[in-house]
Each structure stands twice: as structure tokens, then as C-alpha cells.
N, C-alpha and C positions, 0 to 999 in steps of 0.2 A: 245516244239515244237508243233505247229499245233494243231490237236485235241487231240493227246494223251499228249500233252505237260503238262497237269496239273494233271498227276497222282501224287497225294500227299497221300502217304501211311503211316499213323502214327501208329505209334505204339511206346534112339533110341534103343526095342528087338534087341540083337545083331545078326549079321549074322549067319545063321545056318552052313554055311560052309564058314568061313572067309578066305580071301587071306593069303598067308603065312606070308607076311610082317605084316599084321593086327593081325594075330594070335599070333605073338611074342610080340605084344604091348597091348594085351587085358586088362592089368592092368592100362593102362594110362587113364587119365581123361582129358577133355578139348581139346583144339585145338593144333595141332602139325603137322610137316611135316614128312613124313615117311623117313626111313633109315637116320635119322639125317641130312637131307638136311638143308641147310641155306636159300635156295630160291627155289621157284617154279613159273612157268609161265603158265597161264591159258588163252586160247583164249576165247573170248566172242562174242556174236552177239549184234549188235546195231539196235534196231528197235524203230523208232519214238523217238530216243534219250534216250531209256531205255537200261541199260545194262543187257543183258540176259546171265546168266553163267550156265554151266552144273553141276548138283548136284545129288548125289545119297543118298537115305536114306535106310539104312540097306541094303538089297539085291534087291532094286528096280531097274528098268531100269533107264537110265539117264533122269533126269527131267530138266525143264528150270525155273530158278528162277530169279527174278528181284533183282538186288544187290541195297540195299538201305542203305546208310550210317547210318541211324538213327533207323531202325527197331530193337528193342530190343530182339525179339523172332523170331524164325524160324516158319513161318506161311505157312501152306498148304492151299491154296485158293481153290484147286480142290480136294476134298477128294476121288474122284473115283480112283485116281492114286495109292493110298495106300490101297485100299480095300482088297487086297490079302497079306497085310503085317500083321504079328501078333503083332499089337501095344498094348501096355500096357496103357490103359486109366485110369486116376485117378480122374478127376474131370471136371466139366463144368465151362466155363468162358464166359463173355461178352466182346466184344471189341468195344472200342469207338474211333473214328478218325474223319477226315474231311468228310463233305457230309451232305445232309439234311435228310437222312434216319434214321432208328433206329439202335440200337446196334446189332452187330452180335453175334450169339451164336456159341461157339466152344467147343472143348474138348482138354485136355491136355494129351499128351502121353509122358511117361518118358523112359529114358534109351535108347536112339537111337544112331546110328552111321551115321555121316555125312561124305560124301567123295566128294571132288572136286579136280581133278588131284592128286597130291601128298599130299593134305591137308587132314587131318582127324580131326574130332571132336567127341570124345567119350562120352558116357553116357549123351547125350543131351536130354533135353525136347523140345518137339515141340507142336505147337498149330494147330489144324486141325479144319477148319470150317466145320460146319454141312452140309452146302450146298454151291455150287459155285455160290453165289449170285453176286459176282463182275464181273464175265464173262471177266476176264482180256484178255483172248485169243482173244475174238471177237474184242476188241479195238486195241491190239498190232498187230493182224494179224498173229501170230505165237503161238503155244502151250505155255502157261504159267501156271506153276503149284504152285507157291508160291512166297513168298517174304522173304529175310533175309538180314543180313549185319553187324549189330553193332559188333558182336563177331569176325567177320573177321577183321574189322578195329581195334578192341581193342586188338587183339592178334598178329597182324602182321603189319609191315610197308607196306602200300599197294600203288602202283603206277598204275594208270589208263592211258593207252596210247590209246586214241581214234582213232589215225591214224592207228596204227597197230591192234587195237581191241584186246589188250592183257592186262591182269591183272597180275601184279608181286607182289607175297607175299614174304616178307623177314623177318626172325626171327629178333626181335628188337635187340638182343644181337650181331647180325652180321651186323647191318646196320650202315653206316656212310654217312652222308649227303655230297654230292659233288655239285660243281657249276653246273654240267650238269643237276642236278635235278631242277634247277631254284631257284628263290628267296623264302625265308622262310617268312610265315606270321603266327602270333599266332592264335590259336584256343582255344576255351573252350568247354569241353563236359559236357553238362548239360542235365540230363534226357536221356542219351544215345545218345544225338544228338550233332553234332559238329557246334558251332557257330563261326562266324568271324565278325570282325569290319573292314575288309579290303575293304568294298564296300562303295561308296559314290554316291549320286545322284547330278548331276550338271545341274543347270537351270540358264542360264544367268551368272551373276557373283556370284551367291549363290551355295555353296557346302554343302550338308547335309549328314554327315556320318550316316550309318545305321547299325544296328546289324541284321545278317541273319543267318538262318540255311543253311548249305551246304547239299544239297539233291540230291543224285544221284538217288533217286526214283522218281524224278520229271523230265518230259521231256522239260519243258518250260525253258525259260532263266531267268526270274525274276518274282517273285510273291511278291506283296506288301500288307501287311495287315493294312489298314488304320483304325484308331479309331477317335472318336469325338475329342480328344485332339492331334491328329497326325498333325505335321507341313507339311506332305506330301499331295499335293493336286492332284486330279484327273486330268489327261490331258485334254486339251480343247476338243479333238476329241477322243471319245471312241465308242465302239460298245458293246451291251449286247451280252453275249455268254454263252454257257455251257463250262466251262473251263476244265472239265474233271471229273474224278470219284475218290472219296476218299474212305476210309475204310467203310463209312456209306452212301455211295451214291453219287449222283450228286453234283457237286460244280458249282454254278452259280456265275456270276459276270460280269465284264467289262473287255475289252481289250483296251490298249492304248499304245502310244509310250513315252518313256522317252528320252528327248533331248540328254542327254549324262550321262554315268556313268563312274566311275573309279573303276576298279577292280585290287587291287594290285597297281602296277605302270602302268597299261594299261588303256587307255581311249577308250571307245566304244561308238558310236553314233547311235541314233534312235533305241534303244533297245525296242522290244516288251515286254510289262509287263501285268501281270494279276493282277486284283483287285478283289478278291472274296468278295461276300456278307458275312457280319458277321454271318448270320445264317448258311452259309455253312462251314465256316472255323474259323474265329477268335475266337468266343465264346467257341468253343469246345476245342481248343488246345493251347490258349494263356496262358500257365502256367508260362512262363518266359518272361522277357522283350525283345522282338524282333520285327522286322519290316517286316519280310517275309522270303523268302528263294530263293536261286539261284539253278537252275537245269542244267541238262546236255546240253541244248541249248547254255548256257554260258560256262560251264565247258569244253565242247569238244573242245574249241578253245585254250586249254592248255593241257600239260601233267601234271597230277595232282598226287602229293604224300601226302598221309595222314600219319602222325605219331602221333597217339593218345597219346602214352606214353609220349613223349616229347612235346605234345600240339602245334604242328604247322602243316601247310600244305605247300607244296612247289608248285610253279607255274611256268612251263616252257612254254612261249608263242609258239604257232605253227603259223608262219607267214602266211601261206596259209589260214589257218582257220580264223585268224583275219581280213583278207580282205573280208570275206563273210558278206553279209548284213543280218540283222534280218528280217525275212519275216514271214508272217502269211498266212493262206490259202486265196486265192483270187477267190474261186469259190462259197463258201457259203454252201459246202457240208460236211456232217459228215457221215462217213461210219462205217458199222459193217462187220466183216468177219464171214461167216457161212460155214457150211458143213464140211465133215470129214477132209479135208485138209486145211480148212480155206481159201479157194479160191473163194467162192462165196460172192461177195460184194454187200451189199444192202445199199441204202441211209437210214440213221437213222434219219437224221434231215436236213432240208433246211432252211437257215437263211432267214428271210424276207427281201425282196428288194435286195437280192444278185443276182449276175449274173445267178446262177442256178435257183433261184426262178423265175427270169424274163424269163428264158428260158422255164419254165413250168415243171421243175423236181419236183418230189413229194416224200415224205417219203415212203419207201417200194419199190421204184423202184430198180431193179437189174441191176447193171452196168456190161455190158458184154465186151465192148471194150472202150478203151481210146485212140483217135487218132490212129485208126487202129491197135493198139496192144491189144491182148486178155488180159483180166484181169487174166486169168490163168497163164499168164507169168509174172505177176507183183505182188509184195508184196504190202500190204496196205501202207507202208511208201514210196515206190516208186510212188504210185498214188498220195499221198499228196504232194510229191516233185514236181510232174507234175502240181499240182494246185497252186504252189507258185512261179513258175519261169516265169517272164516276163509279166508285166502288158500290157494288150492289146493283149496277144497271144490268138489265137482261140483254143478252145478246142471242140472236137467232141466226144460225148458219144453214144454208141449204148446201149439201155436199154430194159429191158423186164418189161412190167406192165400188170398184169392180163392176162398173156399168150401172149400178143401182143408185137411185136418188134417195137421199135421207135427210131428215131434219134433226139438227141437234141444238139444244138450248142450254144456257148456262148463265149464271150471274157473275160479273166481274168481281175479283177479290184481290186486294193488295197482297202481293206475296212477300214483299219486304217492307 
């Protein structure tokens, strides 16, 4: 989705006074549900198509983590949130992922307890970045403290209900697939990441099946990694854009529309796709044969169930969501959230020749009002949605630049 759509993120000291239920199970290792539960439901937030779940580490406050199907290790991106925790660090590591920057330095802390609702994960290692260089909170517009996921999907059957914003974890020995979960499609787990062959590109009379990673840590609909030998061509109309941020920095590339795709047995038209530069993406992470990934802008049109143990995913189409068109930002503005409450919005970048550029908006402008609504009352996701609805719709911004208050007005325009 939009600006955050290209978040591609590759990759416990015990409680001093544990709760009674945890105290009875201090000898347990790994992932489990408390009190021998078979199922637990966990509400989540959805910000710019990123699934944000509540997680506690040892006796920490509740933290916000991005749920990513393929991240093999729990990563703390904001080390300050655990500075009062008596973590047992053992060694230093360097992390490599998508983006044009250098490797990130981090430390490994052993023997930690993770808690999410009635789920527990005992004696876990976590990776803590030395510095919060990713600044995920600024891009998501809500506090984000880390990323995790693979072990959740590997230890439970996981259903993501985007409509209810609810995560359901079921013990594999208690799960039985029913028709209500939708149609099953095979997946392969390679290097902790789920791959599917259920996607095909359709152009005229030609259908091209492709292998993609199912990536809940990405907010976009579809990312295609083109190589010199790839049969996939770039769309006729594209725009250059900063697609997002990966573990090693900015991901640059192009945005365009795919005429039609088939996902499972559902066909979708005019899908916005990202085409990253090889320097940002492909060279660093292309360890296995695949053509890209699909993110939550596409997945949210379904209720999705992952069963890693039996190597399938189930897709239940959501009719209302399937009717929604795929849209990209029509303003040309990229925002960052600042301030203690992440409610101060500043323009991070203005795309050349976009409506915002032609209206005279500049990098560093603080956006105070959008169409008579104070930005204090809007999330960054809500602002982006306002910039995506209705080509030709007038947008009025009240901004502050170098201490001066200004009004800028422009009409939304599809850039792709």
C-alpha cells in the first residue's frame, strides 16, 4: 500500500515475578498456549497494510511488533524499549536484507520469554539492533518496536482475518480444515519463507505463472523482481519512486500496473506492482528461484490461513474487499510522523511533477490540516487514504514552513 507498501523486511532473562500460569510452566521450552488451550484469538492493528500485534518480552510493557511470515528471528528495532530489561547478551551479529545501505549491527540476547495473549514462547533468543536506524514508527505512524513471525507460523495454524483485525492461533494437533476456511493451495517453506505458485500474470492471451513469497511484512500488493533473463516485462507506463525501506535502507525502483493477475482462482485487474532496482533488492536476497512477493494490499482481500506443517495456505475471498480497486498515492507526497505521539506530520519527499510539486509543496513542510481536518485527529494511514480516493478531487492543505502558515491546494491525479 502506498508509501509504506514496500516494507520488505528480511531476514528471554525470565520474569523476576512470573504470573502463576507461567510459573507452573517454567520448565517448558518453545511455543505453546497457556492452560492447555487449543486456540487463542489476538486482536491486531492494521496500519498501512502492516499487521501490528501486541507482544511482551520478559516483564516489559506491551510492545508493538510487525507480524512477518518469513522473519526467522525476533528482532528488536527500537533498543530503548528494553533498556531496563536484564538481557543476557552473548555475541554481536550483522544483518543483511533489502535496501541500498550497509549491514546493521545487532546483539543476540538469550533465554527470553515472549508473551502474546495466551501464547508463550520460552527460552527464546532475540536480536536487538544497536540503534533504531530503521525508524519504522515514523513511517507507520504508530510506535513499532520490532519484527517477528516465522516461529508463530511454524508452531501454530494461523488465520489472519483482515476484516475483524483478528489473528487466530490453533495448535496443529487440534486443527481440521473446513470448507469455511476457503480453498487450499500448496506452499513451500524455504529459508523460513513461504513460497507459492498460486499466482499468475495475465497479459492479453498470455498467462505467466510465477513463484512468489507470501510476505505479511510488506504492505504493497505485488512486487516483481525482474532479471535480465526474466520473461516479465516492465509496464508501458511506470513512475520512478522510493518503494519503501528494507532492513538495509531505502528501496528504489518503479511502479506500474499489471493488466490482470490470477491469485488462486480469483482474477484481479489493474494491480499496482512494484519493480525494485536490483541494487536495492534482487542481488541481496535472491537466494532461491522466485519472481517476487505478494503483500497485504493483496492478501487483505481474503481471509488467509497458513498451515506450515501441512504446507498449504487457504484463501477465503472477501467479496467487499475484492470489489475495491488497487490505487496508489495521487498527491505525490511522502510523509514522516514525528513528535512524542507521532502526530506531527512532515513532508519527507515530493515527487517531481506531481500535483503536490506543482502546488509548491516542499520537503520539510509540516502538514497541519487536510481538508479542514486537523492532522492531530488523523493517522498517517488515514491521510494516505485521503490522497488515494477520487481522481480530480480537490485537496486543501494547511502547512507550516519556516514558522509561516500557508495554504496549498491541488487536485488528485493518478500517476500510474
